[in-house]
C-alpha positions, 0 to 999 in steps of 0.5 A: 220380350227377349231377355238374358238371365243375369242372376238367380236367387231361387224363385226370382231371376234378374233379367236384362232385355235387349235394350239393357233394362233390368227386370225381376222375373219369376218362373211358373211351373217346372221346366225340363230342358233338353232331357236334363232334369236339374235342381235349377231349370234356369241358369245365369246366361240363359236366353229367355222370353218374359211376359208382363204379369199383373201389376204389383202395388207393394213396391212402387207399382213395379210390373212383375214379369214371368219367364215363359220360355227358355231358348235352346242353349248352345252349351252349359256347364253343370255339376252334381248338386251340393245338396244331392249327389244324384241331382244336377245343378247347372252352373251357367249357360251359353258360354264362350270360355271358362277361366279356372282360377287356381292357387298353389297355396292359400288355398291349394288347388289340387290337380284332381280338381283342375282335371275334373273341371277340365273334363266337365268343360270338355264334355260341354264343349267350353274352351278353358284357360287355367289362371294361377293366382297369388304368384306373389306368394311363390318361393322356389318350391312354388315356382318349380311346381308352377313350371311343372304344372304349366308344362303338363297342361300346355302340352295337351293344348290348354293355356296356363297363365300366372297372375298376382292381383296383389302386385298386378303381375299378369292381370292385364293379360287375363283381362284382355281374354275377356273382350267380346266373350261370355266368360265363366269364372270358377274355382275354389273359394279364396282363390281371388275371383271376387278380388279380380272382379273388383279390379275389373269393376271397381265400383261393385266392391264385391265382398272378399275374404281370405282363407280359414286359418284352421282349414286352409280352405277358402271362405265363401263370399259369393252366394249366387251366380251372377253375370256382369257386363264389361264396362266399355270405355274405361282405360285398361278394361276391355268392353263388349263382353260379359263375365259370370261370377260363381260361388266357390266350389270345394268339390266338383262332381261329374255329371252324366259321364260314364266310365267308358266315356271318361278318357274321351275328355282327356285330350291326350288320351282321346287322340290315341283311343282308336289305336287301342286293341279293344274298342271298350278299352278302359286303359287299365290292364288291357293288352294292346292299350295305346294309352298305357303305352304312351304313359310308359313312353312319356307321351302321356304324363303320369300325373294325368294318368293317375288322375284319370284312374282316381276319377274313374274309381269315383264315377257313380254308375247310377242312371240319372 
């Protein structure tokens, strides 16, 4: 029987079949998919085959199911494992797009984090949209910062939106993006992902928390990734799609991206790579570098180039 993984809680998975019926299923043995060894061989969004197992009499005679096959993924998004930087963790699979929730304050999302997320999305061919939440907190300083950040990312092809769940400004525009798509919601803890989901799914009443007063960082409220079907037929809510909520990410380590490849995932650099004098140009001190020339002439924003250099220094060349 074909099914889709909606939630992963360790050894057990919540799956839904083609008729919309939900089952609990477990994974027997170890899987290795497409040469990728990860801490979680099955991720939310995976298409799988399940077979009925032995009947279980300890819980109202439920039938236990076993996942016997994982279908080929069209894509997935991954990060370094929080527990082991040399291991991979698949965040979600089979995505149409990702919404990166960011905030300029309470908590502040760094440009480095945004760029790392966009690099990962580029690497796995997942279109990304940046949604800056909590616009109700903006004063002149934040308004100027948002305008500057929006200009940087829209100039290289990304869509950037502003939203306030508190006041409702921009919420309908973001909700409209969800129609008929499988969408990953990601970002730091405390940026408003769970609050947004409560707007879309008012009956879920997901737990939400604010920001730690002493650290300025978000508090984790989502423990496991989970997928939800958009409720069709409700006023103001687009049906036909799915969203995947993920645990808040404080740091996002890049996976399987070498130093030589990094510039390929910066769209504004990728367009100029073939114009560099050397094929293996790292865009640092090499002569005849088209990327460096573009930075000097303002064609590539200095903040993005600095971000590239900073990320380049952090890439671990350990072979996975």
